[in-house]
Kinemage of the C-alpha trace (Angstrom):
@kinemage 1
@onewidth
@group {chain A} dominant
@subgroup {mainchain}
@vectorlist {calphas} color= white
{ca unk a 1} P 1.052 1.649 19.502
{ca unk a 2} L 2.535 -0.051 22.514
{ca unk a 3} L 0.718 2.368 24.803
{ca unk a 4} L -2.778 3.870 24.527
{ca unk a 5} L -1.600 7.093 26.158
{ca unk a 6} L 1.012 7.573 23.416
{ca unk a 7} L -1.632 6.963 20.760
{ca unk a 8} L -3.906 9.618 22.260
{ca unk a 9} L -0.958 12.032 22.639
{ca unk a 10} L -0.309 11.768 18.889
{ca unk a 11} L -3.826 12.909 17.952
{ca unk a 12} L -4.470 16.477 16.817
{ca unk a 13} L -4.582 19.380 19.252
{ca unk a 14} L -7.658 19.523 21.474
{ca unk a 15} L -8.543 15.859 21.026
{ca unk a 16} L -6.940 14.842 24.319
{ca unk a 17} L -9.135 17.200 26.365
{ca unk a 18} L -12.256 15.954 24.557
{ca unk a 19} L -11.278 12.356 25.331
{ca unk a 20} L -10.676 13.200 28.995
{ca unk a 21} L -14.214 14.627 29.104
{ca unk a 22} L -15.590 11.314 27.791
{ca unk a 23} L -16.004 12.203 24.109
{ca unk a 24} L -13.884 9.764 22.104
{ca unk a 25} L -15.021 11.391 18.871
{ca unk a 26} L -14.377 9.260 15.793
{ca unk a 27} L -11.387 7.616 17.513
{ca unk a 28} L -13.566 5.340 19.659
{ca unk a 29} L -12.890 2.196 17.615
{ca unk a 30} L -9.176 2.845 17.127
{ca unk a 31} L -8.607 3.555 20.815
{ca unk a 32} L -10.474 0.428 21.923
{ca unk a 33} L -8.705 -1.795 19.380
{ca unk a 34} L -5.361 -0.395 20.522
{ca unk a 35} L -6.324 -0.979 24.151
{ca unk a 36} L -7.171 -4.616 23.416
{ca unk a 37} L -3.918 -5.073 21.473
{ca unk a 38} L -2.059 -3.591 24.444
{ca unk a 39} L -3.752 -5.996 26.890
{ca unk a 40} L -3.061 -9.032 24.666
{ca unk a 41} L 0.541 -7.936 24.093
{ca unk a 42} L 1.190 -7.542 27.814
{ca unk a 43} L -0.256 -11.020 28.336
{ca unk a 44} L 2.422 -12.356 25.988
{ca unk a 45} L -0.009 -13.132 23.188
{ca unk a 46} L 1.123 -12.631 19.630
{ca unk a 47} L -1.162 -10.354 17.637
{ca unk a 48} L -2.626 -11.660 14.394
{ca unk a 49} L -4.879 -9.724 12.024
{ca unk a 50} L -6.797 -11.173 9.061
{ca unk a 51} L -7.804 -9.332 5.903
{ca unk a 52} L -9.034 -10.838 2.683
{ca unk a 53} L -9.809 -9.045 -0.559
{ca unk a 54} L -13.547 -8.756 -0.730
{ca unk a 55} L -13.944 -7.170 2.667
{ca unk a 56} L -13.479 -9.892 5.298
{ca unk a 57} L -11.466 -8.333 8.119
{ca unk a 58} L -10.904 -9.696 11.615
{ca unk a 59} L -9.295 -7.546 14.316
{ca unk a 60} L -7.517 -10.390 16.121
{ca unk a 61} L -7.012 -14.127 15.784
{ca unk a 62} L -5.836 -16.114 18.783
{ca unk a 63} L -5.486 -19.656 20.005
{ca unk a 64} L -8.000 -20.332 22.779
{ca unk a 65} L -8.717 -23.766 24.229
{ca unk a 66} L -6.721 -25.320 21.400
{ca unk a 67} L -8.664 -23.661 18.564
{ca unk a 68} L -8.272 -20.622 16.368
{ca unk a 69} L -10.744 -17.987 17.554
{ca unk a 70} L -11.416 -14.633 15.891
{ca unk a 71} L -11.786 -11.791 18.387
{ca unk a 72} L -13.540 -8.595 17.397
{ca unk a 73} L -13.319 -5.369 19.337
{ca unk a 74} L -16.448 -3.267 18.864
{ca unk a 75} L -16.659 0.381 19.830
{ca unk a 76} L -20.447 0.304 19.573
{ca unk a 77} L -22.923 -2.461 20.187
{ca unk a 78} L -23.289 -3.741 16.673
{ca unk a 79} L -22.771 -6.741 14.495
{ca unk a 80} L -19.620 -7.456 12.599
{ca unk a 81} L -20.305 -8.406 9.001
{ca unk a 82} L -16.923 -10.115 8.667
{ca unk a 83} L -17.490 -12.186 11.801
{ca unk a 84} L -20.900 -13.345 10.549
{ca unk a 85} L -19.401 -14.274 7.181
{ca unk a 86} L -16.619 -16.335 8.767
{ca unk a 87} L -19.021 -18.142 11.128
{ca unk a 88} L -21.440 -18.959 8.282
{ca unk a 89} L -18.688 -20.686 6.290
{ca unk a 90} L -16.800 -23.057 8.623
{ca unk a 91} L -15.799 -25.230 5.656
{ca unk a 92} L -13.905 -22.296 4.158
{ca unk a 93} L -12.472 -20.551 7.242
{ca unk a 94} L -12.276 -23.491 9.694
{ca unk a 95} L -13.730 -21.386 12.530
{ca unk a 96} L -16.311 -22.848 14.913
{ca unk a 97} L -16.797 -19.982 17.357
{ca unk a 98} L -15.808 -16.372 17.943
{ca unk a 99} L -15.571 -13.676 20.615
{ca unk a 100} L -16.636 -10.074 20.592
{ca unk a 101} L -15.400 -7.623 23.237
{ca unk a 102} L -16.896 -4.201 23.825
{ca unk a 103} L -19.593 -2.477 25.842
{ca unk a 104} L -21.483 -5.713 26.509
{ca unk a 105} L -22.559 -7.956 29.316
{ca unk a 106} L -21.327 -11.546 29.286
{ca unk a 107} L -23.474 -13.511 26.872
{ca unk a 108} L -23.604 -16.143 24.177
{ca unk a 109} L -25.581 -16.196 20.985
{ca unk a 110} L -25.055 -19.399 19.017
{ca unk a 111} L -21.326 -19.443 18.148
{ca unk a 112} L -20.545 -15.943 19.439
{ca unk a 113} L -19.389 -15.185 22.981
{ca unk a 114} L -19.701 -11.540 23.986
{ca unk a 115} L -17.636 -10.109 26.829
{ca unk a 116} L -17.113 -6.693 28.355
{ca unk a 117} L -13.793 -5.189 27.323
{ca unk a 118} L -12.402 -5.279 30.860
{ca unk a 119} L -12.512 -9.101 30.853
{ca unk a 120} L -9.930 -9.437 28.058
{ca unk a 121} L -7.167 -10.186 30.565
{ca unk a 122} L -8.999 -13.383 31.575
{ca unk a 123} L -8.531 -14.977 28.131
{ca unk a 124} L -5.398 -16.820 29.175
{ca unk a 125} L -6.230 -20.447 28.389
{ca unk a 126} L -4.284 -21.572 25.345
């Protein structure tokens, strides 16, 4: 959706009031992914998604500092199996580093940069 408010308005009756009270229910991931897509879209970034048979799925791919970077949006603080798979096989996927946005502090662990969701608008360097 081009607007997170429209997405939430389309959900079943009663969901909107639960969300306003802070309970995102099972829509947590979908709402946060849509929010990130909305931010990137308003920044003029094209949205790319990657899915490969066998289960590898990446929420977003973008060009950052001249390289292709997968960007995962996580609703909970957890690891992304697909991201780990891609980073373990640079010869196959040609990816050297990745970003994960969610309910995190700024941090780096090996090839993975974690950022709080609100910092997405700062990813402007192409």
